[in-house]
VMD Tcl script that draws the C-alpha trace (Angstrom):
set ca {
  {0.00 0.00 0.00}
  {1.53 3.38 -1.00}
  {2.39 5.75 1.83}
  {2.85 9.50 2.12}
  {5.01 10.96 4.89}
  {5.16 14.74 5.27}
  {7.97 16.02 7.46}
  {6.77 19.61 7.35}
  {3.80 21.74 6.32}
  {5.46 22.98 3.13}
  {5.82 19.40 1.83}
  {2.13 18.79 2.50}
  {1.08 21.96 0.63}
  {3.37 21.23 -2.30}
  {2.15 17.66 -2.74}
  {-1.50 18.68 -2.90}
  {-0.72 21.76 -5.05}
  {-1.74 24.20 -2.33}
  {-0.35 27.72 -1.80}
  {2.96 27.86 0.03}
  {2.35 28.52 3.75}
  {3.27 32.03 4.87}
  {4.91 30.54 7.95}
  {6.77 27.21 7.59}
  {5.59 26.21 11.08}
  {1.96 27.30 10.74}
  {-0.44 26.91 7.82}
  {-4.07 27.90 7.26}
  {-6.33 26.68 4.46}
  {-9.82 28.11 4.35}
  {-12.41 27.83 1.58}
  {-15.53 29.70 2.61}
  {-18.75 29.74 0.60}
  {-20.25 33.08 -0.32}
  {-23.79 33.80 0.84}
  {-26.23 31.77 -1.22}
  {-23.47 29.73 -2.89}
  {-23.86 25.96 -2.91}
  {-20.96 23.74 -1.99}
  {-19.47 21.76 -4.85}
  {-17.48 18.57 -4.56}
  {-13.73 18.04 -4.57}
  {-12.11 14.66 -5.01}
  {-8.79 13.12 -4.09}
  {-8.75 9.91 -6.16}
  {-6.26 7.07 -5.75}
  {-6.37 3.69 -7.46}
  {-5.72 2.01 -4.14}
  {-5.77 3.05 -0.47}
  {-2.96 5.39 0.60}
  {-1.50 5.72 4.09}
  {-0.57 9.25 5.14}
  {1.17 10.66 8.21}
  {2.39 14.16 9.06}
  {4.99 15.45 11.50}
  {2.71 18.21 12.78}
  {-0.65 18.86 14.43}
  {-3.70 19.47 12.28}
  {-7.30 20.53 12.83}
  {-9.68 20.02 9.91}
  {-13.34 20.60 9.18}
  {-14.74 19.07 5.99}
  {-18.03 17.47 5.08}
  {-17.14 14.01 3.80}
  {-19.51 12.92 1.03}
  {-18.07 9.55 0.03}
  {-14.92 7.47 -0.01}
  {-12.97 5.35 2.44}
  {-11.18 7.04 5.30}
  {-9.61 5.26 8.26}
  {-7.57 6.44 11.20}
  {-5.40 3.75 12.75}
  {-7.48 0.55 12.75}
  {-10.88 2.21 12.66}
  {-12.99 3.21 9.69}
  {-14.09 6.84 9.65}
  {-17.67 7.77 10.40}
  {-18.48 10.11 7.49}
  {-21.04 12.19 9.34}
  {-21.40 15.74 8.05}
  {-20.10 18.50 10.25}
  {-17.14 16.61 11.69}
  {-14.07 18.22 13.23}
  {-10.97 16.07 13.04}
  {-7.83 16.46 15.17}
  {-4.56 14.67 14.42}
  {-1.26 14.71 16.29}
  {2.23 14.30 14.81}
  {2.98 10.94 13.19}
  {-0.51 9.51 13.47}
  {-1.56 7.59 10.36}
  {-4.61 7.97 8.13}
  {-5.69 5.74 5.26}
  {-7.92 7.02 2.50}
  {-9.19 6.16 -0.97}
  {-11.33 8.07 -3.50}
  {-12.23 10.83 -1.08}
  {-15.05 13.17 -2.10}
  {-15.82 16.11 0.17}
  {-17.44 19.52 0.14}
  {-15.52 22.42 -1.40}
  {-16.14 24.35 1.82}
  {-13.18 23.39 3.99}
  {-11.16 24.59 6.97}
  {-7.71 23.37 7.91}
  {-5.02 24.48 10.35}
  {-1.60 22.85 10.61}
  {1.08 23.75 13.13}
  {4.41 22.24 14.07}
  {5.42 21.55 17.67}
  {8.19 24.11 17.30}
  {5.59 26.84 16.71}
  {4.14 26.34 20.20}
  {7.08 24.75 22.05}
  {7.91 27.72 24.30}
  {4.27 28.52 25.10}
  {1.78 27.30 27.70}
  {-0.31 25.68 24.97}
  {2.54 23.22 24.28}
  {1.80 21.36 27.53}
  {-1.92 22.10 27.53}
  {-2.48 20.48 24.14}
  {-1.29 17.15 25.55}
  {-4.28 17.11 27.91}
  {-6.84 17.33 25.11}
  {-7.87 13.73 24.57}
  {-9.36 14.39 21.13}
  {-5.88 14.54 19.61}
  {-5.57 10.84 20.47}
  {-8.94 9.56 19.35}
  {-9.63 7.27 16.44}
  {-11.33 9.12 13.60}
  {-14.73 7.52 14.15}
  {-14.50 9.12 17.59}
  {-14.12 12.55 16.04}
  {-16.14 15.56 17.12}
  {-19.56 15.77 15.46}
  {-20.87 19.33 15.60}
  {-24.37 20.71 15.82}
  {-25.16 23.57 13.39}
  {-24.69 26.14 16.17}
  {-21.38 24.62 17.24}
  {-20.28 24.43 13.62}
  {-20.79 28.17 13.19}
  {-18.74 28.95 16.31}
  {-15.83 26.87 15.01}
  {-16.04 28.42 11.53}
  {-15.92 31.93 13.02}
  {-12.75 31.06 14.93}
  {-11.17 29.61 11.79}
  {-12.03 32.86 10.02}
  {-10.42 34.95 12.77}
  {-7.23 32.90 12.56}
  {-7.14 33.21 8.78}
  {-7.64 36.99 8.92}
  {-4.73 37.44 11.32}
  {-2.57 34.92 9.47}
  {-2.87 36.82 6.19}
  {-2.49 40.23 7.81}
  {0.77 42.12 7.67}
  {2.24 40.21 10.56}
  {3.78 42.14 13.43}
  {4.85 41.53 17.03}
  {1.23 40.84 18.07}
  {0.29 38.41 15.28}
  {1.46 35.15 16.84}
  {-0.01 36.03 20.23}
  {-3.40 36.71 18.62}
  {-3.27 33.51 16.55}
  {-2.35 31.43 19.61}
  {-5.16 33.05 21.58}
  {-7.67 32.10 18.88}
  {-6.23 28.58 18.67}
  {-6.61 28.18 22.43}
  {-10.21 29.37 22.15}
  {-10.91 26.82 19.43}
  {-9.49 24.01 21.56}
  {-11.49 25.09 24.61}
  {-14.71 25.06 22.59}
  {-13.79 21.67 21.16}
  {-13.26 20.35 24.68}
  {-16.69 21.66 25.69}
  {-18.35 20.14 22.62}
  {-16.66 16.79 23.21}
  {-18.02 16.64 26.73}
  {-21.47 17.42 25.34}
  {-21.04 14.64 22.79}
  {-20.21 12.10 25.48}
  {-23.29 13.10 27.47}
  {-25.49 12.74 24.38}
  {-24.17 9.30 23.46}
  {-26.05 7.46 26.19}
  {-26.92 4.36 24.15}
  {-23.44 3.99 22.67}
  {-21.90 4.56 26.09}
  {-24.02 1.83 27.65}
  {-23.07 -0.61 24.89}
  {-19.37 0.11 25.45}
  {-19.68 -0.29 29.22}
  {-21.60 -3.56 28.80}
  {-18.82 -4.88 26.54}
  {-16.23 -3.65 29.06}
  {-17.88 -5.70 31.80}
  {-18.34 -8.72 29.52}
  {-14.61 -8.73 28.78}
  {-13.84 -8.71 32.51}
  {-16.30 -11.57 33.10}
  {-14.74 -13.68 30.36}
  {-11.25 -12.85 31.63}
  {-12.27 -14.03 35.11}
  {-14.01 -17.18 33.90}
  {-10.87 -18.19 31.99}
  {-8.80 -17.70 35.17}
  {-6.69 -15.06 33.39}
  {-6.56 -12.76 36.42}
  {-4.54 -15.43 38.21}
  {-2.48 -16.37 35.15}
  {-1.88 -12.99 33.49}
  {-2.65 -10.45 36.22}
  {-5.11 -7.56 36.17}
  {-5.59 -6.37 32.56}
  {-4.24 -2.96 31.64}
  {-6.42 -0.20 30.26}
  {-4.51 -0.35 26.98}
  {-5.35 -4.05 26.67}
  {-9.02 -3.42 27.48}
  {-9.19 -0.65 24.87}
  {-7.76 -2.96 22.19}
  {-10.45 -5.55 22.96}
  {-13.10 -2.82 22.56}
  {-11.42 -1.52 19.36}
  {-11.29 2.05 20.66}
  {-8.51 4.21 22.00}
  {-7.48 4.12 25.65}
  {-8.59 7.73 26.24}
  {-11.92 7.36 24.46}
  {-12.74 4.30 26.56}
  {-11.75 6.10 29.76}
  {-13.71 9.25 28.90}
  {-16.83 7.27 27.95}
  {-16.81 5.24 31.16}
  {-16.21 8.34 33.30}
  {-18.99 10.29 31.52}
  {-21.51 7.48 31.90}
  {-20.70 6.16 35.40}
  {-18.86 8.99 37.13}
  {-16.03 6.56 37.86}
  {-12.73 5.92 36.11}
  {-12.02 2.75 34.14}
  {-9.57 1.68 36.87}
  {-12.33 2.14 39.45}
  {-14.64 -0.04 37.37}
  {-12.06 -2.82 37.22}
  {-11.48 -2.59 40.97}
  {-15.22 -2.65 41.64}
  {-15.53 -5.76 39.49}
  {-12.71 -7.40 41.43}
  {-14.22 -6.44 44.77}
  {-17.57 -8.00 43.81}
  {-15.83 -11.23 42.82}
  {-13.77 -11.05 46.00}
  {-16.91 -10.95 48.12}
  {-17.90 -14.39 46.81}
  {-14.41 -15.86 46.97}
  {-13.81 -14.69 50.53}
  {-16.82 -16.66 51.72}
  {-15.31 -19.85 50.28}
  {-13.78 -21.62 53.31}
  {-11.27 -23.37 51.06}
  {-9.59 -20.09 50.02}
  {-7.45 -17.87 52.23}
  {-7.36 -14.09 51.84}
  {-3.96 -14.35 50.14}
  {-5.21 -17.03 47.73}
  {-8.21 -14.84 46.91}
  {-5.90 -11.93 46.18}
  {-3.71 -14.01 43.86}
  {-6.74 -15.46 42.06}
  {-7.91 -11.92 41.32}
  {-4.54 -10.88 39.91}
  {-3.20 -8.93 42.87}
  {0.51 -9.59 43.24}
  {0.52 -8.35 46.83}
  {-2.29 -9.42 49.23}
  {-1.72 -6.28 51.33}
  {-2.61 -4.11 48.33}
  {-5.74 -6.20 47.71}
  {-6.71 -5.65 51.34}
  {-6.34 -1.87 50.97}
  {-8.45 -1.79 47.81}
  {-11.14 -3.99 49.32}
  {-11.35 -1.94 52.51}
  {-11.55 1.31 50.55}
  {-14.43 0.03 48.39}
  {-16.36 -1.99 50.99}
  {-15.63 -0.11 54.18}
  {-14.19 -3.09 56.01}
  {-11.18 -5.38 55.62}
  {-11.48 -8.83 53.99}
  {-11.04 -10.41 57.41}
  {-13.88 -8.30 58.85}
  {-16.05 -9.11 55.83}
  {-15.55 -12.85 56.34}
  {-16.44 -12.53 60.02}
  {-19.53 -10.44 59.22}
  {-21.00 -12.49 56.39}
  {-19.78 -16.09 56.79}
  {-22.52 -18.54 57.63}
  {-22.18 -20.00 61.09}
}
mol new
graphics top color blue
foreach p $ca { graphics top sphere $p radius 0.5 }
foreach p [lrange $ca 0 end-1] q [lrange $ca 1 end] { graphics top cylinder $p $q radius 0.2 }
display resetview
């Protein structure tokens, strides 16, 4: 499968026959429709799927009409009004893409923001790590807010740049990211059915893991491993579980283990240490701390309280 690797923004612009960026570390592409004008279609056609990765951040808004578009292992959900975030060296696969001529795109290299507060802040925005089908789907009102910010950035970018230009652009970029964070949280709250399905699968995986005695053999599964089984990213899984249950994914695993522990502890043939090892805890003392924190009493107290005489 052919691959495209762009080490800088200029290479990206040159390959797709776009205007040279005014700043080699920051590029803005913006095709806005005039009032009353209907969007046409633009196509990037390839005979076979192409893998692409870029050594810079990008934020894009395009209405995908048809074609195949995947991000990592996951096929893209081509819902209109989608905002897509990519981080350096993440891979995308696409074939015969057709999208609206109205488009918005910002690209910026790490060196453009390295000495600024946003350099560390951007690492906390989970949407730069999501699979594409977990992208941000905007309502019409949200879409207009994002488009206005893109327009502000473009206006400043093409201005006669002075000592204030970068500060203003960064300020607008930070505003865009803050709105995106707000809209993502809204999206999680609105995805109740999808969230419940994911959480059900999460619990089913733990049940199967326990039934196959894998806690004892392999230890407690990591969040990365759980996310792979669910075919979503680690952060998406964690955010979904937290939004739906109010608890972290680690809490959910510990709660599952505590519930299983309650049954095992009442088995007279198992000691507390054996119960801990069966549940994947390497150190029984740590198991005791977790159990006491979740149940309000130690395993020994629980056995005394609930064992049948």
